[in-house]
MIDOSE-1310 file (N, C-alpha, C; in nm, 2 decimals, decimal comma, always signed):
residues 161
xxxx	-1,52/-0,84/-4,26/-1,39/-0,83/-4,20/-1,38/-0,92/-4,08; -1,26/-0,97/-4,06/-1,23/-1,05/-3,94/-1,14/-0,97/-3,85; -1,16/-0,99/-3,72/-1,08/-0,92/-3,61/-0,94/-0,96/-3,62; -0,85/-0,87/-3,61/-0,70/-0,90/-3,62/-0,65/-0,98/-3,50
xxxx	-0,72/-0,97/-3,39/-0,68/-1,03/-3,26/-0,76/-1,16/-3,24; -0,88/-1,17/-3,30/-0,96/-1,29/-3,29/-1,01/-1,33/-3,43; -0,93/-1,41/-3,50/-0,96/-1,43/-3,64/-1,09/-1,50/-3,67; -1,16/-1,56/-3,57/-1,28/-1,63/-3,59/-1,40/-1,54/-3,57
xxxx	-1,38/-1,41/-3,54/-1,49/-1,32/-3,51/-1,50/-1,22/-3,63; -1,62/-1,21/-3,68/-1,65/-1,11/-3,78/-1,68/-0,98/-3,72; -1,64/-0,87/-3,78/-1,66/-0,74/-3,72/-1,67/-0,63/-3,83; -1,73/-0,52/-3,80/-1,74/-0,41/-3,89/-1,67/-0,29/-3,82
xxxx	-1,61/-0,31/-3,71/-1,53/-0,20/-3,64/-1,39/-0,20/-3,68; -1,33/-0,08/-3,68/-1,18/-0,07/-3,71/-1,12/+0,03/-3,62; -0,99/+0,02/-3,60/-0,92/+0,11/-3,51/-0,92/+0,25/-3,58; -0,95/+0,35/-3,49/-0,95/+0,49/-3,54/-0,82/+0,54/-3,58
xxxx	-0,71/+0,48/-3,54/-0,58/+0,53/-3,57/-0,51/+0,45/-3,69; -0,51/+0,32/-3,68/-0,44/+0,24/-3,78/-0,53/+0,17/-3,88; -0,66/+0,17/-3,85/-0,76/+0,11/-3,94/-0,77/-0,04/-3,94; -0,70/-0,10/-3,85/-0,70/-0,25/-3,83/-0,84/-0,29/-3,78
xxxx	-0,89/-0,40/-3,84/-1,03/-0,45/-3,79/-1,02/-0,50/-3,65; -1,11/-0,46/-3,56/-1,11/-0,51/-3,42/-1,26/-0,55/-3,39; -1,27/-0,64/-3,29/-1,40/-0,68/-3,24/-1,43/-0,60/-3,11; -1,56/-0,60/-3,07/-1,59/-0,53/-2,94/-1,51/-0,58/-2,82
xxxx	-1,47/-0,71/-2,83/-1,40/-0,77/-2,71/-1,26/-0,71/-2,69; -1,19/-0,68/-2,80/-1,06/-0,63/-2,79/-1,05/-0,48/-2,81; -1,16/-0,41/-2,84/-1,17/-0,27/-2,86/-1,14/-0,19/-2,73; -1,06/-0,09/-2,74/-1,04/+0,00/-2,62/-1,10/+0,13/-2,65
xxxx	-1,19/+0,18/-2,57/-1,25/+0,30/-2,59/-1,17/+0,41/-2,53; -1,12/+0,51/-2,61/-1,04/+0,62/-2,57/-1,12/+0,75/-2,59; -1,07/+0,86/-2,54/-1,14/+0,99/-2,56/-1,15/+1,03/-2,71; -1,06/+0,97/-2,79/-1,06/+1,01/-2,93/-1,13/+0,90/-3,02
xxxx	-1,19/+0,80/-2,96/-1,25/+0,69/-3,03/-1,20/+0,56/-3,00; -1,25/+0,46/-3,08/-1,22/+0,32/-3,06/-1,08/+0,29/-3,11; -1,00/+0,22/-3,04/-0,86/+0,19/-3,08/-0,84/+0,04/-3,05; -0,74/-0,01/-3,13/-0,69/-0,15/-3,10/-0,60/-0,14/-2,98
xxxx	-0,58/-0,26/-2,92/-0,49/-0,26/-2,80/-0,35/-0,20/-2,82; -0,30/-0,22/-2,94/-0,16/-0,17/-2,97/-0,16/-0,02/-2,98; -0,26/+0,04/-3,04/-0,26/+0,18/-3,06/-0,31/+0,25/-2,93; -0,39/+0,18/-2,84/-0,43/+0,24/-2,72/-0,32/+0,25/-2,62
xxxx	-0,22/+0,16/-2,63/-0,10/+0,15/-2,54/-0,14/+0,17/-2,39; -0,22/+0,07/-2,34/-0,26/+0,08/-2,21/-0,14/+0,07/-2,11; -0,13/+0,16/-2,02/-0,02/+0,16/-1,93/-0,07/+0,20/-1,79; +0,00/+0,16/-1,69/-0,04/+0,20/-1,55/-0,01/+0,35/-1,54
xxxx	-0,09/+0,40/-1,44/-0,06/+0,54/-1,41/+0,08/+0,55/-1,35; +0,15/+0,66/-1,36/+0,28/+0,68/-1,30/+0,28/+0,66/-1,15; +0,17/+0,69/-1,09/+0,16/+0,68/-0,94/+0,17/+0,53/-0,90; +0,13/+0,44/-0,98/+0,13/+0,30/-0,95/+0,25/+0,22/-1,02
xxxx	+0,34/+0,29/-1,09/+0,46/+0,23/-1,14/+0,57/+0,23/-1,05; +0,61/+0,12/-0,99/+0,71/+0,11/-0,89/+0,82/+0,02/-0,94; +0,95/+0,06/-0,92/+1,06/-0,02/-0,96/+1,12/-0,09/-0,84; +1,22/-0,17/-0,86/+1,29/-0,23/-0,74/+1,35/-0,13/-0,65
xxxx	+1,40/-0,02/-0,71/+1,46/+0,08/-0,62/+1,35/+0,14/-0,53; +1,23/+0,16/-0,58/+1,12/+0,21/-0,49/+1,09/+0,12/-0,38; +1,09/-0,01/-0,41/+1,06/-0,11/-0,30/+1,17/-0,12/-0,20; +1,30/-0,10/-0,24/+1,41/-0,10/-0,15/+1,40/+0,02/-0,06
xxxx	+1,38/+0,14/-0,12/+1,36/+0,26/-0,04/+1,25/+0,25/+0,06; +1,13/+0,19/+0,01/+1,02/+0,18/+0,10/+1,04/+0,08/+0,21; +1,11/-0,03/+0,18/+1,14/-0,13/+0,29/+1,23/-0,07/+0,39; +1,34/+0,00/+0,35/+1,43/+0,06/+0,45/+1,36/+0,16/+0,53
xxxx	+1,28/+0,25/+0,47/+1,21/+0,35/+0,54/+1,11/+0,29/+0,64; +1,04/+0,18/+0,59/+0,94/+0,12/+0,68/+1,00/+0,06/+0,80; +1,12/-0,01/+0,78/+1,19/-0,07/+0,89/+1,24/+0,04/+0,99; +1,29/+0,15/+0,94/+1,34/+0,26/+1,03/+1,22/+0,32/+1,10
xxxx	+1,11/+0,34/+1,03/+1,00/+0,40/+1,10/+0,93/+0,30/+1,20; +0,94/+0,17/+1,17/+0,89/+0,07/+1,26/+0,96/+0,07/+1,39; +1,09/+0,08/+1,38/+1,18/+0,08/+1,50/+1,16/+0,21/+1,58; +1,15/+0,33/+1,51/+1,13/+0,46/+1,58/+0,99/+0,46/+1,64
xxxx	+0,89/+0,41/+1,56/+0,75/+0,41/+1,61/+0,74/+0,31/+1,73; +0,82/+0,20/+1,73/+0,82/+0,11/+1,84/+0,87/+0,17/+1,97; +0,97/+0,25/+1,95/+1,03/+0,32/+2,07/+0,92/+0,42/+2,13; +0,86/+0,50/+2,04/+0,76/+0,59/+2,08/+0,64/+0,52/+2,14
xxxx	+0,60/+0,41/+2,08/+0,49/+0,33/+2,12/+0,51/+0,27/+2,26; +0,63/+0,22/+2,28/+0,67/+0,16/+2,41/+0,67/+0,27/+2,52; +0,73/+0,39/+2,49/+0,73/+0,49/+2,59/+0,60/+0,54/+2,63; +0,51/+0,57/+2,52/+0,38/+0,62/+2,55/+0,29/+0,52/+2,63
xxxx	+0,30/+0,39/+2,59/+0,22/+0,30/+2,66/+0,27/+0,27/+2,80; +0,40/+0,29/+2,82/+0,45/+0,28/+2,96/+0,41/+0,39/+3,05; +0,41/+0,51/+3,00/+0,37/+0,62/+3,08/+0,23/+0,66/+3,08; +0,15/+0,61/+2,99/+0,01/+0,63/+2,98/-0,06/+0,49/+2,99
xxxx	-0,07/+0,43/+3,11/-0,11/+0,29/+3,13/-0,26/+0,27/+3,12; -0,32/+0,34/+3,03/-0,47/+0,31/+3,00/-0,48/+0,20/+2,90; -0,59/+0,13/+2,92/-0,61/+0,01/+2,83/-0,63/+0,05/+2,68; -0,71/+0,16/+2,66/-0,75/+0,20/+2,53/-0,65/+0,29/+2,46
xxxx	-0,55/+0,34/+2,53/-0,45/+0,43/+2,47/-0,37/+0,36/+2,36; -0,35/+0,22/+2,38/-0,28/+0,15/+2,28/-0,35/+0,15/+2,14; -0,48/+0,16/+2,14/-0,55/+0,17/+2,01/-0,52/+0,30/+1,94; -0,51/+0,41/+2,02/-0,47/+0,54/+1,96/-0,33/+0,54/+1,91
xxxx	-0,24/+0,49/+1,99/-0,10/+0,48/+1,96/-0,08/+0,40/+1,83; -0,14/+0,29/+1,82/-0,13/+0,20/+1,70/-0,18/+0,28/+1,57; -0,29/+0,35/+1,59/-0,34/+0,43/+1,47/-0,24/+0,54/+1,43; -0,18/+0,60/+1,53/-0,08/+0,71/+1,51/+0,04/+0,65/+1,44
xxxx	+0,09/+0,54/+1,49/+0,21/+0,48/+1,43/+0,18/+0,43/+1,29; +0,06/+0,38/+1,27/+0,02/+0,33/+1,13/+0,02/+0,45/+1,04; -0,03/+0,56/+1,08/-0,04/+0,68/+1,00/+0,10/+0,73/+0,97; +0,19/+0,74/+1,07/+0,32/+0,79/+1,05/+0,40/+0,70/+0,96
xxxx	+0,39/+0,57/+0,97/+0,46/+0,48/+0,88/+0,41/+0,50/+0,74; +0,28/+0,50/+0,72/+0,22/+0,52/+0,59/+0,26/+0,65/+0,53; +0,26/+0,75/+0,60/+0,29/+0,88/+0,55/+0,44/+0,90/+0,51; +0,53/+0,85/+0,60/+0,67/+0,86/+0,57/+0,71/+0,77/+0,46
xxxx	+0,66/+0,65/+0,45/+0,69/+0,56/+0,34/+0,64/+0,61/+0,21; +0,52/+0,67/+0,21/+0,47/+0,73/+0,09/+0,55/+0,84/+0,04; +0,59/+0,93/+0,13/+0,68/+1,04/+0,09/+0,82/+1,00/+0,05; +0,87/+0,89/+0,10/+1,00/+0,84/+0,06/+1,00/+0,79/-0,08
xxxx	+0,89/+0,75/-0,13/+0,89/+0,70/-0,27/+0,80/+0,79/-0,36; +0,80/+0,92/-0,32/+0,74/+1,02/-0,40/+0,59/+1,00/-0,42; +0,53/+0,97/-0,31/+0,38/+0,95/-0,31/+0,33/+0,84/-0,40; +0,41/+0,74/-0,43/+0,37/+0,63/-0,51/+0,28/+0,54/-0,43
xxxx	+0,20/+0,46/-0,50/+0,10/+0,38/-0,43/+0,10/+0,24/-0,50; +0,05/+0,14/-0,42/+0,04/+0,01/-0,48/+0,02/-0,10/-0,37; -0,03/-0,21/-0,41/-0,06/-0,32/-0,31/+0,06/-0,37/-0,24; +0,17/-0,38/-0,31/+0,30/-0,43/-0,25/+0,35/-0,33/-0,16
xxxx	+0,34/-0,20/-0,19/+0,38/-0,09/-0,10/+0,30/-0,09/+0,03; +0,17/-0,12/+0,01/+0,08/-0,13/+0,13/+0,11/-0,24/+0,21; +0,15/-0,35/+0,15/+0,20/-0,47/+0,23/+0,32/-0,44/+0,31; +0,41/-0,36/+0,25/+0,53/-0,32/+0,32/+0,50/-0,24/+0,45
xxxx	+0,40/-0,15/+0,43/+0,36/-0,07/+0,55/+0,29/-0,16/+0,65; +0,21/-0,26/+0,60/+0,14/-0,35/+0,69/+0,23/-0,43/+0,77; +0,34/-0,48/+0,71/+0,44/-0,56/+0,78/+0,51/-0,48/+0,89; +0,53/-0,35/+0,86/+0,60/-0,26/+0,96/+0,53/-0,25/+1,09
xxxx	+0,40/-0,26/+1,09/+0,32/-0,24/+1,22/+0,35/-0,35/+1,32; +0,35/-0,48/+1,29/+0,39/-0,58/+1,39/+0,53/-0,56/+1,43; +0,62/-0,52/+1,34/+0,76/-0,50/+1,38/+0,77/-0,39/+1,48; +0,69/-0,28/+1,46/+0,68/-0,17/+1,55/+0,63/-0,22/+1,69
xxxx	+0,53/-0,30/+1,69/+0,47/-0,35/+1,81/+0,58/-0,43/+1,89; +0,64/-0,52/+1,81/+0,75/-0,60/+1,88/+0,86/-0,52/+1,93; +0,89/-0,41/+1,87/+1,00/-0,32/+1,92/+0,95/-0,25/+2,04; +0,82/-0,23/+2,06/+0,77/-0,15/+2,17/+0,77/-0,23/+2,30
xxxx	+0,77/-0,37/+2,29/+0,76/-0,45/+2,41/+0,88/-0,43/+2,50; +1,01/-0,44/+2,45/+1,12/-0,42/+2,55/+1,12/-0,28/+2,61; +1,09/-0,18/+2,53/+1,08/-0,04/+2,59/+0,98/-0,04/+2,70; +0,86/-0,09/+2,67/+0,76/-0,09/+2,77/+0,80/-0,17/+2,90
xxxx	+0,87/-0,28/+2,88/+0,91/-0,36/+3,00/+1,02/-0,29/+3,08; +1,09/-0,20/+3,02/+1,19/-0,13/+3,10/+1,13/-0,04/+3,21; +1,01/+0,02/+3,18/+0,95/+0,11/+3,27/+0,83/+0,05/+3,35; +0,77/-0,06/+3,30/+0,66/-0,12/+3,37/+0,69/-0,27/+3,39
xxxx	+0,67/-0,31/+3,51/+0,69/-0,45/+3,54/+0,57/-0,54/+3,51; +0,46/-0,48/+3,50/+0,33/-0,56/+3,47/+0,30/-0,55/+3,32; +0,39/-0,52/+3,24/+0,36/-0,50/+3,10/+0,34/-0,64/+3,04; +0,21/-0,67/+3,03/+0,17/-0,81/+2,97/+0,09/-0,79/+2,85
xxxx	+0,08/-0,89/+2,77/+0,00/-0,88/+2,65/-0,15/-0,87/+2,69; -0,22/-0,78/+2,62/-0,36/-0,76/+2,64/-0,43/-0,80/+2,51; -0,55/-0,86/+2,52/-0,63/-0,90/+2,40/-0,66/-0,78/+2,31; -0,66/-0,66/+2,37/-0,69/-0,54/+2,28/-0,57/-0,51/+2,20
xxxx	-0,45/-0,56/+2,23/-0,34/-0,54/+2,15/-0,36/-0,59/+2,00; -0,43/-0,70/+1,99/-0,46/-0,75/+1,85/-0,55/-0,65/+1,78; -0,64/-0,59/+1,85/-0,72/-0,49/+1,78/-0,64/-0,37/+1,75; -0,54/-0,33/+1,84/-0,45/-0,22/+1,81/-0,37/-0,25/+1,69
xxxx	-0,32/-0,37/+1,67/-0,24/-0,41/+1,56/-0,33/-0,39/+1,43; -0,45/-0,44/+1,44/-0,54/-0,43/+1,32/-0,56/-0,29/+1,28; -0,58/-0,20/+1,38/-0,61/-0,06/+1,35/-0,48/+0,00/+1,29; -0,36/-0,03/+1,34/-0,24/+0,02/+1,28/-0,22/-0,02/+1,14
xxxx	-0,24/-0,15/+1,12/-0,23/-0,21/+0,98/-0,33/-0,14/+0,89; -0,45/-0,13/+0,93/-0,55/-0,07/+0,85/-0,51/+0,08/+0,81; -0,47/+0,15/+0,90/-0,43/+0,29/+0,87/-0,31/+0,30/+0,78; -0,21/+0,22/+0,80/-0,09/+0,22/+0,71/-0,13/+0,17/+0,57
xxxx	-0,21/+0,07/+0,56/-0,25/+0,03/+0,43/-0,33/+0,13/+0,35; -0,42/+0,20/+0,42/-0,50/+0,30/+0,36/-0,41/+0,42/+0,31; -0,31/+0,45/+0,38/-0,22/+0,56/+0,34/-0,14/+0,52/+0,21; -0,11/+0,39/+0,19/-0,03/+0,34/+0,08/-0,10/+0,27/-0,03
x	-0,22/+0,24/-0,02/-0,29/+0,17/-0,12/-0,33/+0,25/-0,24
């Protein structure tokens, strides 16, 4: 017999459902036996199936949370002027953004959703700068802010990946 998907390959395997000859390269092992790709109907898990509507909801939610998180970030860093507190605030904002965006799209996950959350963290940081400058005159960029951004992005991506 010749494989239905690879006509140059001889095989003795056949699909357990339709009986079509298949080679080991195109065989899909399922709990009920070997199947051809058509009968196996490989599909993504529903958790990872996102539509354009989900991305629009996630983008809007991420932007809203980034602005709200930026206000909180700016206020906390203005009134808690410790160098390392920015690292904790960034992690908290990243967690909040990841959690709220995930809930807004019914706990769906995916790499593009994680990217949406990752982009929201720098927006949140940029939104925190004017708030911080309202209350502190010495609010300057600190090298640890890059680490804080990395922590925030990491936490948001982990929540949405």
